C-alpha positions as a Markdown table, in Angstrom:
| # | Residue | x | y | z |
|---|---|---|---|---|
| 1 | Unk | -222.1 | -43.2 | -153.1 |
| 2 | Unk | -223.9 | -46.4 | -154.3 |
| 3 | Unk | -224.8 | -48.6 | -151.4 |
| 4 | Unk | -225.3 | -52.3 | -152.3 |
| 5 | Unk | -228.2 | -54.4 | -151.0 |
| 6 | Unk | -227.9 | -57.4 | -148.7 |
| 7 | Unk | -225.4 | -60.0 | -149.8 |
| 8 | Unk | -226.7 | -63.5 | -150.5 |
| 9 | Unk | -223.9 | -65.4 | -148.7 |
| 10 | Unk | -224.7 | -64.1 | -145.2 |
| 11 | Unk | -225.9 | -66.1 | -142.3 |
| 12 | Unk | -228.9 | -63.8 | -141.7 |
| 13 | Unk | -232.0 | -65.8 | -140.8 |
| 14 | Unk | -230.0 | -68.8 | -139.9 |
| 15 | Unk | -231.3 | -70.6 | -136.8 |
| 16 | Unk | -227.9 | -72.1 | -136.0 |
| 17 | Unk | -226.9 | -71.9 | -132.4 |
| 18 | Unk | -223.4 | -70.9 | -133.5 |
| 19 | Unk | -224.7 | -67.7 | -135.1 |
| 20 | Unk | -222.1 | -64.9 | -134.9 |
| 21 | Unk | -223.1 | -61.3 | -135.8 |
| 22 | Unk | -220.4 | -59.5 | -137.8 |
| 23 | Unk | -218.4 | -57.0 | -135.8 |
| 24 | Unk | -216.7 | -53.8 | -136.7 |
| 25 | Unk | -213.0 | -54.3 | -137.7 |
| 26 | Unk | -212.0 | -51.2 | -139.6 |
| 27 | Unk | -213.2 | -48.5 | -142.0 |
| 28 | Unk | -214.7 | -45.0 | -141.8 |
| 29 | Unk | -217.3 | -44.8 | -144.5 |
| 30 | Unk | -219.9 | -42.8 | -142.5 |
| 31 | Unk | -222.0 | -42.0 | -145.5 |
| 32 | Unk | -222.5 | -45.6 | -146.4 |
| 33 | Unk | -223.1 | -46.5 | -142.7 |
| 34 | Unk | -225.9 | -43.9 | -142.6 |
| 35 | Unk | -227.5 | -45.2 | -145.7 |
| 36 | Unk | -227.3 | -48.8 | -144.4 |
| 37 | Unk | -228.8 | -47.8 | -141.1 |
| 38 | Unk | -231.7 | -46.1 | -142.8 |
| 39 | Unk | -232.3 | -49.1 | -145.1 |
| 40 | Unk | -232.1 | -51.4 | -142.0 |
| 41 | Unk | -234.6 | -49.2 | -140.1 |
| 42 | Unk | -237.0 | -49.2 | -143.1 |
| 43 | Unk | -236.8 | -53.0 | -143.5 |
| 44 | Unk | -237.3 | -53.5 | -139.7 |
| 45 | Unk | -240.3 | -51.2 | -139.7 |
| 46 | Unk | -241.8 | -53.2 | -142.6 |
| 47 | Unk | -241.3 | -56.5 | -140.7 |
| 48 | Unk | -238.5 | -57.7 | -143.0 |
| 49 | Unk | -236.1 | -58.7 | -140.3 |
| 50 | Unk | -233.8 | -60.8 | -142.5 |
| 51 | Unk | -233.1 | -57.8 | -144.8 |
| 52 | Unk | -232.9 | -55.4 | -141.8 |
| 53 | Unk | -230.2 | -57.6 | -140.2 |
| 54 | Unk | -228.2 | -57.6 | -143.5 |
| 55 | Unk | -228.3 | -53.8 | -143.7 |
| 56 | Unk | -227.4 | -53.4 | -140.0 |
| 57 | Unk | -224.5 | -55.8 | -140.4 |
| 58 | Unk | -223.2 | -53.8 | -143.3 |
| 59 | Unk | -223.6 | -50.5 | -141.3 |
| 60 | Unk | -221.6 | -52.0 | -138.4 |
| 61 | Unk | -218.8 | -52.9 | -140.7 |
| 62 | Unk | -218.8 | -49.6 | -142.7 |
| 63 | Unk | -217.6 | -47.4 | -139.8 |
| 64 | Unk | -217.4 | -47.4 | -136.0 |
| 65 | Unk | -220.9 | -48.2 | -134.9 |
| 66 | Unk | -223.0 | -46.4 | -132.3 |
| 67 | Unk | -224.8 | -48.0 | -129.3 |
| 68 | Unk | -228.1 | -47.2 | -131.1 |
| 69 | Unk | -227.0 | -49.2 | -134.2 |
| 70 | Unk | -226.1 | -52.2 | -132.0 |
| 71 | Unk | -229.4 | -51.8 | -130.2 |
| 72 | Unk | -231.4 | -51.8 | -133.4 |
| 73 | Unk | -229.5 | -54.9 | -134.6 |
| 74 | Unk | -230.1 | -56.6 | -131.3 |
| 75 | Unk | -233.9 | -56.0 | -131.7 |
| 76 | Unk | -233.8 | -57.6 | -135.1 |
| 77 | Unk | -231.7 | -60.5 | -133.9 |
| 78 | Unk | -234.2 | -61.1 | -131.1 |
| 79 | Unk | -237.1 | -61.1 | -133.7 |
| 80 | Unk | -235.2 | -63.7 | -135.7 |
| 81 | Unk | -234.7 | -65.9 | -132.7 |
| 82 | Unk | -230.9 | -65.4 | -132.3 |
């Protein structure tokens, strides 16, 4: 399955006080979620928090997220000042 990179129309990196992280709504693409999580972790470990947030957001929306996925996204959000 081809996993797309971060979208350009996201609010990642926005310093707005009304920032809302995307939440899971529906879907069960666990393969895509796994790929997005790994790409998010790689980006986070490289210090690229904007890109990491994009990947984690996509992972959250791909399939029911785990507590660990939410925790990793929270770390990135904190690094970005959200």
